N, C-alpha and C positions, 0 to 999 in steps of 0.2 A: 849499949848499940841496936841489939835487937827489937828493944821497947821502940827507938828513934825510927829503925827502917819499917816495922808496924806502922808508925805514925805517919812516915812520908807515903808507904802504900796506900791507907786511908785516904790523905789529903787526895791522891792521885786518882783513885778509883770507886770512891765510895758513891753508893748509888743514892746515899742520901745528902747528899750536897758537897762532894769533893770536888776539887779545882776541875781536875779532867776523869772523866769518864772513859776508862780503858779494863773495867772487870768487874768484881762483885765485891763487897763488901768482907775483908777477912772474918768479921765476926759471925757470919752468914753460916759458916761452915759447909758451902758449896765447894764440892770438890770442880778440880780444874785438869784441865787434861794439860799433857807435855809442852803442848805449843803456847798455852795460856799461859804455863809456869815459865816457861823462857819466856814470853814476853814481859810479863812482871818483872822476873830478874833484870833484863835489858832494860828495863825503863828504870826502875830504881838504882841501877848502878851508871844510869847515864847523869840523873840526877845528881848522887851523888858525888860524881866525877865533875860536874858543873859545881856543884857548890864548893869544894875542894878548891878548885882551879879560881873561884871568885875569892874563896877566903886567903888564899895563897896571894891573889893580886891586891887585896885590900891590906894585908901586911906589909909589903912591898910599898905603900904610900910614905 
């Protein structure tokens, strides 16, 4: 699960070509402040919630 969330964060935030630029690449080791960390957690949580809801919708078909 952690690998999947890390991959999702990389897609959302990678300065090297991610889908949506919201921060820094986790591999760079750059420190983030608590507000940025909260932003990343909220973004990841919202995408996971969306993906789970979409999965449930598709299974109901």
